[in-house]
MARKE-788499 format. One record per residue (C-alpha): x, y, z. Coordinates in steps of 0.02 Angstrom, whole numbers, plus 50000, padded with zeros to 5 digits. Example, Ala and Ser with C-alpha at 12.3 -4.5 7.8 and 13.67 -1.06 7.14 Angstrom:
<nodes>
+-------+-------+-------+
!  east ! north !    up !
+-------+-------+-------+
! 50615 ! 49775 ! 50390 !
! 50684 ! 49947 ! 50357 !
+-------+-------+-------+
</nodes>
This chain:
<nodes>
+-------+-------+-------+
!  east ! north !    up !
+-------+-------+-------+
! 49959 ! 50928 ! 49610 !
! 49802 ! 50911 ! 49504 !
! 49881 ! 50788 ! 49379 !
! 49905 ! 50650 ! 49504 !
! 49723 ! 50650 ! 49560 !
! 49642 ! 50640 ! 49387 !
! 49614 ! 50452 ! 49398 !
! 49500 ! 50478 ! 49550 !
! 49371 ! 50539 ! 49424 !
! 49341 ! 50355 ! 49386 !
! 49232 ! 50295 ! 49529 !
! 49282 ! 50112 ! 49508 !
! 49465 ! 50161 ! 49529 !
! 49423 ! 50261 ! 49685 !
! 49343 ! 50106 ! 49762 !
! 49494 ! 50002 ! 49712 !
! 49611 ! 50130 ! 49791 !
! 49511 ! 50144 ! 49953 !
! 49499 ! 49954 ! 49966 !
! 49687 ! 49946 ! 49938 !
! 49718 ! 50070 ! 50079 !
! 49625 ! 49965 ! 50209 !
! 49701 ! 49803 ! 50143 !
! 49880 ! 49867 ! 50134 !
! 49875 ! 49947 ! 50306 !
! 49814 ! 49782 ! 50379 !
! 49942 ! 49676 ! 50288 !
! 50088 ! 49792 ! 50328 !
! 50039 ! 49801 ! 50510 !
! 50030 ! 49612 ! 50508 !
! 50204 ! 49597 ! 50430 !
! 50282 ! 49710 ! 50560 !
! 50187 ! 49617 ! 50696 !
! 50269 ! 49455 ! 50634 !
! 50443 ! 49531 ! 50628 !
! 50426 ! 49603 ! 50803 !
! 50356 ! 49442 ! 50874 !
! 50486 ! 49328 ! 50796 !
! 50632 ! 49442 ! 50837 !
! 50573 ! 49466 ! 51017 !
! 50555 ! 49277 ! 51037 !
! 50720 ! 49229 ! 50954 !
! 50834 ! 49383 ! 50946 !
! 50893 ! 49314 ! 50779 !
! 50904 ! 49393 ! 50605 !
! 50900 ! 49216 ! 50534 !
! 50733 ! 49183 ! 50619 !
! 50666 ! 49342 ! 50540 !
! 50729 ! 49276 ! 50373 !
! 50614 ! 49126 ! 50395 !
! 50467 ! 49245 ! 50415 !
! 50513 ! 49327 ! 50250 !
! 50530 ! 49154 ! 50172 !
! 50348 ! 49120 ! 50217 !
! 50311 ! 49271 ! 50106 !
! 50421 ! 49220 ! 49959 !
! 50402 ! 49030 ! 49950 !
! 50214 ! 49038 ! 49908 !
! 50260 ! 49153 ! 49763 !
! 50386 ! 49026 ! 49698 !
! 50265 ! 48881 ! 49708 !
! 50102 ! 48965 ! 49657 !
! 50136 ! 49137 ! 49581 !
! 50120 ! 49094 ! 49396 !
! 49983 ! 48964 ! 49425 !
! 49881 ! 49091 ! 49525 !
! 49898 ! 49215 ! 49382 !
! 49828 ! 49088 ! 49259 !
! 49672 ! 49057 ! 49364 !
! 49646 ! 49241 ! 49407 !
! 49639 ! 49280 ! 49220 !
! 49498 ! 49152 ! 49207 !
! 49401 ! 49217 ! 49357 !
! 49311 ! 49378 ! 49399 !
! 49450 ! 49486 ! 49472 !
! 49334 ! 49585 ! 49586 !
! 49268 ! 49424 ! 49664 !
! 49446 ! 49362 ! 49687 !
! 49492 ! 49520 ! 49784 !
! 49338 ! 49505 ! 49896 !
! 49359 ! 49319 ! 49933 !
! 49545 ! 49329 ! 49969 !
! 49522 ! 49470 ! 50094 !
! 49386 ! 49374 ! 50187 !
! 49493 ! 49217 ! 50197 !
! 49645 ! 49314 ! 50257 !
! 49539 ! 49395 ! 50392 !
! 49486 ! 49222 ! 50451 !
! 49668 ! 49165 ! 50462 !
! 49713 ! 49317 ! 50568 !
! 49576 ! 49270 ! 50690 !
! 49648 ! 49094 ! 50699 !
! 49822 ! 49165 ! 50731 !
! 49754 ! 49264 ! 50878 !
! 49734 ! 49097 ! 50966 !
! 49915 ! 49045 ! 50933 !
! 50011 ! 49210 ! 50925 !
! 50153 ! 49153 ! 51040 !
! 50185 ! 48991 ! 50946 !
! 50328 ! 49018 ! 50822 !
! 50274 ! 48871 ! 50713 !
! 50095 ! 48936 ! 50704 !
! 50162 ! 49107 ! 50655 !
! 50261 ! 49031 ! 50512 !
! 50118 ! 48919 ! 50451 !
! 49983 ! 49053 ! 50453 !
! 50099 ! 49180 ! 50373 !
! 50130 ! 49052 ! 50234 !
! 49943 ! 49025 ! 50209 !
! 49906 ! 49211 ! 50206 !
! 50039 ! 49238 ! 50073 !
! 49976 ! 49088 ! 49976 !
! 49808 ! 49177 ! 49964 !
! 49898 ! 49339 ! 49922 !
! 49967 ! 49256 ! 49763 !
! 49788 ! 49266 ! 49698 !
! 49759 ! 49443 ! 49762 !
! 49909 ! 49525 ! 49677 !
! 49874 ! 49472 ! 49496 !
! 49692 ! 49525 ! 49519 !
! 49726 ! 49696 ! 49596 !
! 49850 ! 49793 ! 49489 !
! 49793 ! 49715 ! 49323 !
! 49619 ! 49782 ! 49362 !
! 49680 ! 49961 ! 49338 !
! 49680 ! 49963 ! 49146 !
! 49503 ! 49893 ! 49149 !
! 49432 ! 50037 ! 49251 !
! 49533 ! 50189 ! 49194 !
! 49568 ! 50262 ! 49022 !
! 49742 ! 50234 ! 48948 !
! 49784 ! 50420 ! 48960 !
! 49756 ! 50407 ! 49149 !
! 49867 ! 50255 ! 49176 !
! 50017 ! 50353 ! 49240 !
! 49907 ! 50451 ! 49359 !
! 49820 ! 50290 ! 49417 !
! 49985 ! 50199 ! 49445 !
! 50057 ! 50348 ! 49538 !
! 49903 ! 50351 ! 49650 !
! 49912 ! 50163 ! 49669 !
! 50096 ! 50171 ! 49717 !
! 50057 ! 50317 ! 49831 !
! 49920 ! 50214 ! 49912 !
! 50034 ! 50065 ! 49939 !
! 50174 ! 50165 ! 50019 !
! 50061 ! 50286 ! 50111 !
! 49984 ! 50130 ! 50186 !
! 50158 ! 50073 ! 50236 !
! 50187 ! 50245 ! 50312 !
! 50026 ! 50235 ! 50412 !
! 50049 ! 50052 ! 50459 !
! 50227 ! 50063 ! 50518 !
! 50206 ! 50227 ! 50611 !
! 50055 ! 50157 ! 50701 !
! 50122 ! 49979 ! 50721 !
! 50213 ! 50008 ! 50885 !
! 50075 ! 50109 ! 50969 !
! 49938 ! 49993 ! 50903 !
! 50024 ! 49835 ! 50968 !
! 50065 ! 49917 ! 51135 !
! 49889 ! 49989 ! 51158 !
! 49784 ! 49842 ! 51097 !
! 49900 ! 49698 ! 51136 !
! 49936 ! 49553 ! 51020 !
! 49765 ! 49470 ! 51017 !
! 49662 ! 49629 ! 50996 !
! 49783 ! 49691 ! 50861 !
! 49752 ! 49534 ! 50758 !
! 49563 ! 49556 ! 50775 !
! 49581 ! 49738 ! 50721 !
! 49680 ! 49688 ! 50567 !
! 49549 ! 49557 ! 50522 !
! 49414 ! 49690 ! 50534 !
! 49513 ! 49805 ! 50419 !
! 49527 ! 49667 ! 50288 !
! 49339 ! 49640 ! 50296 !
! 49309 ! 49828 ! 50271 !
! 49428 ! 49825 ! 50124 !
! 49331 ! 49678 ! 50050 !
! 49166 ! 49771 ! 50065 !
! 49235 ! 49925 ! 49978 !
! 49310 ! 49820 ! 49837 !
! 49139 ! 49740 ! 49810 !
! 49074 ! 49910 ! 49750 !
! 49189 ! 49910 ! 49597 !
! 49092 ! 49907 ! 49434 !
! 49182 ! 49852 ! 49276 !
! 49106 ! 49901 ! 49109 !
! 49100 ! 49747 ! 48997 !
! 49134 ! 49777 ! 48813 !
! 49000 ! 49676 ! 48719 !
! 49109 ! 49674 ! 48562 !
! 49256 ! 49597 ! 48651 !
! 49278 ! 49414 ! 48609 !
! 49329 ! 49314 ! 48760 !
! 49479 ! 49205 ! 48725 !
! 49461 ! 49017 ! 48720 !
! 49540 ! 48943 ! 48875 !
! 49687 ! 48832 ! 48837 !
! 49770 ! 48712 ! 48957 !
! 49861 ! 48788 ! 49105 !
! 50028 ! 48742 ! 49028 !
! 49983 ! 48822 ! 48862 !
! 49926 ! 48982 ! 48947 !
! 50088 ! 48993 ! 49046 !
! 50188 ! 48965 ! 48886 !
! 50091 ! 49103 ! 48800 !
! 50129 ! 49225 ! 48941 !
! 50313 ! 49178 ! 48943 !
! 50324 ! 49201 ! 48754 !
! 50251 ! 49375 ! 48771 !
! 50374 ! 49419 ! 48910 !
! 50528 ! 49351 ! 48823 !
! 50481 ! 49432 ! 48657 !
! 50467 ! 49609 ! 48723 !
! 50615 ! 49702 ! 48796 !
! 50499 ! 49830 ! 48878 !
! 50396 ! 49695 ! 48965 !
! 50537 ! 49587 ! 49032 !
! 50635 ! 49741 ! 49087 !
! 50483 ! 49806 ! 49180 !
! 50459 ! 49635 ! 49261 !
! 50640 ! 49634 ! 49317 !
! 50630 ! 49809 ! 49389 !
! 50468 ! 49779 ! 49483 !
! 50541 ! 49618 ! 49552 !
! 50702 ! 49708 ! 49601 !
! 50601 ! 49842 ! 49691 !
! 50506 ! 49712 ! 49792 !
! 50661 ! 49608 ! 49829 !
! 50749 ! 49762 ! 49898 !
! 50602 ! 49794 ! 50016 !
! 50606 ! 49612 ! 50075 !
! 50794 ! 49619 ! 50107 !
! 50776 ! 49780 ! 50207 !
! 50638 ! 49695 ! 50308 !
! 50759 ! 49555 ! 50353 !
! 50899 ! 49670 ! 50410 !
! 50787 ! 49802 ! 50491 !
! 50795 ! 49735 ! 50670 !
! 50983 ! 49710 ! 50663 !
! 51007 ! 49880 ! 50582 !
! 50908 ! 49963 ! 50721 !
! 51007 ! 49872 ! 50857 !
! 51182 ! 49869 ! 50783 !
! 51195 ! 50028 ! 50680 !
! 51067 ! 50152 ! 50748 !
! 51077 ! 50088 ! 50927 !
! 50891 ! 50113 ! 50951 !
! 50750 ! 49995 ! 51006 !
! 50679 ! 49901 ! 50857 !
! 50506 ! 49975 ! 50896 !
! 50572 ! 50149 ! 50848 !
! 50633 ! 50091 ! 50677 !
! 50466 ! 50115 ! 50585 !
! 50455 ! 50298 ! 50636 !
! 50637 ! 50338 ! 50597 !
! 50660 ! 50239 ! 50436 !
! 50503 ! 50163 ! 50360 !
! 50397 ! 50320 ! 50384 !
! 50517 ! 50439 ! 50293 !
! 50545 ! 50308 ! 50157 !
! 50357 ! 50294 ! 50128 !
! 50343 ! 50484 ! 50128 !
! 50480 ! 50486 ! 49996 !
! 50375 ! 50372 ! 49885 !
! 50226 ! 50489 ! 49905 !
! 50331 ! 50639 ! 49853 !
! 50406 ! 50539 ! 49710 !
! 50231 ! 50497 ! 49645 !
! 50183 ! 50681 ! 49646 !
! 50344 ! 50732 ! 49559 !
! 50327 ! 50601 ! 49422 !
! 50149 ! 50648 ! 49375 !
! 50179 ! 50836 ! 49381 !
! 50356 ! 50853 ! 49312 !
! 50403 ! 50693 ! 49221 !
! 50237 ! 50641 ! 49141 !
! 50309 ! 50661 ! 48966 !
! 50488 ! 50611 ! 49008 !
! 50567 ! 50447 ! 48950 !
! 50513 ! 50313 ! 49072 !
! 50681 ! 50224 ! 49049 !
! 50778 ! 50379 ! 49102 !
! 50667 ! 50406 ! 49254 !
! 50695 ! 50224 ! 49305 !
! 50884 ! 50238 ! 49285 !
! 50888 ! 50393 ! 49396 !
! 50791 ! 50295 ! 49527 !
! 50916 ! 50150 ! 49521 !
! 51067 ! 50264 ! 49544 !
! 50984 ! 50360 ! 49686 !
! 50942 ! 50194 ! 49772 !
! 51121 ! 50132 ! 49755 !
! 51197 ! 50292 ! 49822 !
! 51075 ! 50297 ! 49968 !
! 51113 ! 50117 ! 50018 !
! 51301 ! 50150 ! 50007 !
! 51297 ! 50293 ! 50130 !
! 51158 ! 50224 ! 50242 !
! 51274 ! 50140 ! 50370 !
! 51387 ! 50292 ! 50386 !
! 51272 ! 50423 ! 50463 !
! 51387 ! 50447 ! 50614 !
! 51539 ! 50475 ! 50503 !
! 51445 ! 50604 ! 50401 !
! 51397 ! 50696 ! 50560 !
! 51580 ! 50696 ! 50613 !
! 51632 ! 50789 ! 50455 !
! 51694 ! 50967 ! 50482 !
! 51560 ! 51045 ! 50374 !
! 51421 ! 50968 ! 50478 !
! 51506 ! 51013 ! 50642 !
! 51526 ! 51192 ! 50581 !
! 51344 ! 51199 ! 50532 !
! 51293 ! 51134 ! 50703 !
! 51383 ! 51279 ! 50787 !
! 51260 ! 51399 ! 50704 !
! 51105 ! 51296 ! 50743 !
! 51007 ! 51293 ! 50906 !
! 51042 ! 51136 ! 51008 !
! 50871 ! 51067 ! 50969 !
! 50913 ! 51073 ! 50782 !
! 51087 ! 50996 ! 50791 !
! 51116 ! 50874 ! 50649 !
! 51149 ! 50697 ! 50712 !
! 51162 ! 50524 ! 50636 !
! 50975 ! 50493 ! 50656 !
! 50936 ! 50646 ! 50549 !
! 51053 ! 50579 ! 50414 !
! 50965 ! 50409 ! 50418 !
! 50794 ! 50492 ! 50403 !
! 50854 ! 50591 ! 50252 !
! 50928 ! 50437 ! 50168 !
! 50769 ! 50338 ! 50202 !
! 50668 ! 50476 ! 50118 !
! 50787 ! 50470 ! 49968 !
! 50767 ! 50281 ! 49956 !
! 50578 ! 50298 ! 49952 !
! 50587 ! 50436 ! 49821 !
! 50702 ! 50328 ! 49714 !
! 50586 ! 50178 ! 49731 !
! 50442 ! 50281 ! 49660 !
! 50549 ! 50325 ! 49508 !
! 50569 ! 50138 ! 49474 !
! 50400 ! 50069 ! 49528 !
! 50277 ! 50188 ! 49444 !
! 50351 ! 50196 ! 49266 !
! 50384 ! 50007 ! 49265 !
! 50204 ! 49968 ! 49315 !
! 50137 ! 50088 ! 49183 !
! 50244 ! 50010 ! 49045 !
! 50186 ! 49837 ! 49094 !
! 50002 ! 49884 ! 49086 !
! 50021 ! 49975 ! 48921 !
! 50107 ! 49828 ! 48838 !
! 49994 ! 49685 ! 48898 !
! 49814 ! 49636 ! 48864 !
! 49685 ! 49590 ! 48994 !
! 49683 ! 49402 ! 48961 !
! 49871 ! 49392 ! 48993 !
! 49897 ! 49528 ! 49123 !
! 49858 ! 49421 ! 49276 !
! 49982 ! 49288 ! 49218 !
! 50116 ! 49421 ! 49190 !
! 50094 ! 49486 ! 49368 !
! 50094 ! 49306 ! 49428 !
! 50264 ! 49288 ! 49344 !
! 50323 ! 49441 ! 49441 !
! 50274 ! 49356 ! 49604 !
! 50370 ! 49199 ! 49554 !
! 50523 ! 49299 ! 49500 !
! 50523 ! 49392 ! 49665 !
! 50509 ! 49228 ! 49759 !
! 50646 ! 49138 ! 49662 !
! 50772 ! 49278 ! 49650 !
! 50746 ! 49338 ! 49827 !
! 50761 ! 49166 ! 49905 !
! 50951 ! 49156 ! 49909 !
! 50979 ! 49342 ! 49948 !
! 50854 ! 49337 ! 50092 !
! 50932 ! 49182 ! 50169 !
! 51107 ! 49251 ! 50138 !
! 51069 ! 49426 ! 50203 !
! 51005 ! 49361 ! 50369 !
! 51154 ! 49246 ! 50393 !
! 51283 ! 49370 ! 50327 !
! 51213 ! 49507 ! 50439 !
! 51234 ! 49392 ! 50590 !
! 51413 ! 49349 ! 50538 !
! 51486 ! 49505 ! 50457 !
! 51371 ! 49642 ! 50520 !
! 51226 ! 49735 ! 50445 !
! 51329 ! 49884 ! 50385 !
! 51437 ! 49781 ! 50265 !
! 51284 ! 49695 ! 50193 !
! 51199 ! 49862 ! 50160 !
! 51353 ! 49927 ! 50069 !
! 51355 ! 49770 ! 49961 !
! 51173 ! 49798 ! 49913 !
! 51213 ! 49978 ! 49864 !
! 51354 ! 49920 ! 49749 !
! 51239 ! 49793 ! 49664 !
! 51108 ! 49929 ! 49630 !
! 51237 ! 50045 ! 49554 !
! 51303 ! 49907 ! 49442 !
! 51127 ! 49868 ! 49381 !
! 51099 ! 50053 ! 49344 !
! 51261 ! 50064 ! 49246 !
! 51221 ! 49907 ! 49146 !
! 51052 ! 49983 ! 49099 !
! 51131 ! 50146 ! 49045 !
! 51253 ! 50048 ! 48935 !
! 51103 ! 49944 ! 48875 !
! 51192 ! 49783 ! 48921 !
! 51034 ! 49730 ! 49011 !
+-------+-------+-------+
</nodes>
C-alpha cells in the first residue's frame, strides 16, 4: 500500500488532492441532485438526457478555447476563482430549484465554468510532483475523484432527504468555497531558467496543440481512452434512473448505494492494484485489460436475475444461510465493482501517459481538447441512449454498449486503432 501514497510527500499535491475531494464531492452531489430533480419532475429518461447535455455542450463550445486561456493564466488562481463562481451559481439555483428551465440554465453555466477548471487541475500535477511519482499521483488523483463519487452518491439520498433541496444547495456551495480555500495554499516552484513561451494567437496555439496530438500515437490514444472513459460514465448517468426502475425494480434513490458506490470502490481498489502490482507493467496492456473487463461487465449487467437462476447459484444458496442468499442485487453490486476496477485500469495509465508526453505550455490545451472530444462524441450517444432506452428498454442498450467496448478492445489488441 505504501507505493500509492508516495506523492503525498509533496505538500502542494496534498493540497490539490484535498481541494479536489471537497470540490468533487460537491459537484457529484450536485449532479445527482439534478438527475433526481429532473426525473422526479418529468419521469423521462429523455429529460435526464437534457441534463447531461448541459454538461457536454459547454465542452463542445468552449473546451479547447478554455484550455488555451488556462495555459496563459495562473492555474492555481483559475481553480480558486472557478470554485467561488460555481458556489455563487448554486446559491442562485436554491431560489429556483423547482424550475426545470432554471435547472438546465444554471447547470449549463456551472459546466461552462468547469471547462476552465479541468485543464487547470490535472495538468497541475506534473508541476508539483516529480516525474517518478506521476503514476502514484495519478492513482491518488483517480482515487480521489472516484472516492468522492463514492462518498457523494452514498450520501446523496440521505443528504437531500435530511437537508431538503434548498439547504442541500447551500451545503454544496459551502463545500466549493472550502475547496477553493484549500487550493489557494498550493505553492508552485517557478524554475528561473525556464523561458516562458511567446504567446501566439488563439488559433495558432490551438493548431500547435492539435499538431502535437495528431503526431503522437501515445497522446491521441490516451486522449481517446480518457474521453471514452468519461463518455461511458455520462451514458450510465443517463440510463441510471431507468435501469433502477426497469431492471433492478428498486427506487431510484437506492441506485447510488447499490451501483455507484461499489463502482467507485472498484476504482479505489484498481488504483491500489496498479501502483503496487502493475507499476512497471506495459501501460497499453493494462489499458486493454480494462477495456475487456468493462465490455464483459456491461454485457452481463442486465442479466443478474438469469445468473441467479442458474443451477450452480441455486445449489450454492442451499448451503448458505438465508441472510447470505445470492440474489440479482448481489450480482449487480459485483458487476458494478468490476466496472469501477476496469475504469481505473484505463483512466490512470492514460492520464500518466498524457502527462509524460506533454509540456506545461501545451498541457492545458490538450486537456481542453479532451473536454471537447467528450462533448462532441458523447452528444449523439447521450441523446440516442435516452431515447433508445425509452423505446427499446435499458437492458438492450446496456448490452449494445458492452459490445462496442469489446470491439474497441479487440481493435487495440490488433493495433488497428
